[in-house]
C-alpha positions in Angstrom: 108.4 53.2 88.2 110.2 51.4 91.4 113.5 52.1 89.2 113.0 55.8 89.5 111.5 55.1 93.2 114.8 53.9 93.6 116.7 56.6 92.1 114.9 59.0 94.3 115.7 57.2 97.5 119.2 56.8 96.1 119.7 60.6 95.4 118.0 61.6 98.4 120.0 59.4 100.5 123.5 60.3 98.5 122.0 64.2 99.0 121.6 63.7 103.2 125.1 62.2 103.3 126.6 65.1 101.6 124.7 67.5 104.1 126.1 65.3 106.8 130.3 65.2 105.6 129.5 69.1 105.2 128.4 69.3 108.7 131.0 67.5 109.8 133.7 69.0 108.4 132.4 72.5 109.9 131.5 70.5 113.1 135.3 69.8 113.3 136.5 73.1 112.3 134.4 75.1 114.7 136.0 72.4 117.6 139.2 73.4 116.4 138.1 77.3 116.5 136.9 77.0 119.9 139.9 74.3 121.6 142.1 77.1 120.0 140.3 80.5 121.5 139.9 77.8 124.7 143.8 77.9 125.3 145.1 81.5 124.3 142.0 82.3 127.5 143.5 79.8 129.1 147.3 81.0 129.1 145.8 84.5 129.8 144.1 83.2 133.1 147.4 81.7 134.2 149.2 84.5 133.5 146.9 86.9 135.1 147.1 84.4 138.0 151.0 84.5 138.2 150.9 88.0 138.1 148.5 88.6 141.2 150.1 85.9 143.1 153.5 87.7 142.6 151.7 91.0 143.5 150.5 89.4 146.8 153.6 87.9 148.0 155.1 91.3 147.4 152.8 92.8 149.1 153.2 93.9 152.8 150.0 94.7 153.3 148.8 91.4 152.2 151.0 89.4 154.7 149.3 91.8 157.2 146.1 90.8 156.2 146.5 86.7 156.2 148.0 87.6 159.5 144.8 88.9 161.1 143.1 86.8 159.9 144.7 83.8 161.3 144.8 85.5 164.7 141.1 85.6 164.4 141.0 82.4 163.5 142.8 81.2 166.5 140.6 83.6 168.4 137.2 82.0 167.2 138.8 78.4 167.9 139.6 79.7 170.8 135.7 81.3 171.7 134.3 78.2 170.2 135.7 75.4 172.5 135.3 78.0 175.4 131.5 78.3 174.6 131.2 74.2 174.4 133.5 72.9 176.6 132.0 70.7 179.2 132.2 72.2 182.3 132.9 69.8 186.1 130.1 70.5 188.2 
């Protein structure tokens, strides 16, 4: 009777080990697929970012917007300094 129990246990562990091995193979394959998809998406994002950067550099309107935002930031800074600077009594 004891040998039958040992045989069942061994068979159970062997089956469990096989399932773990199968799972690890599937897990590694899925990881590899995801890595490849990630690399493709990353390259697409890099290309898109470069395209947008070039468009922004070549577009005079964006340069004007940038200049105006810098001016507005300077004016805001001056207004902040004026509002909070110490006054001599």
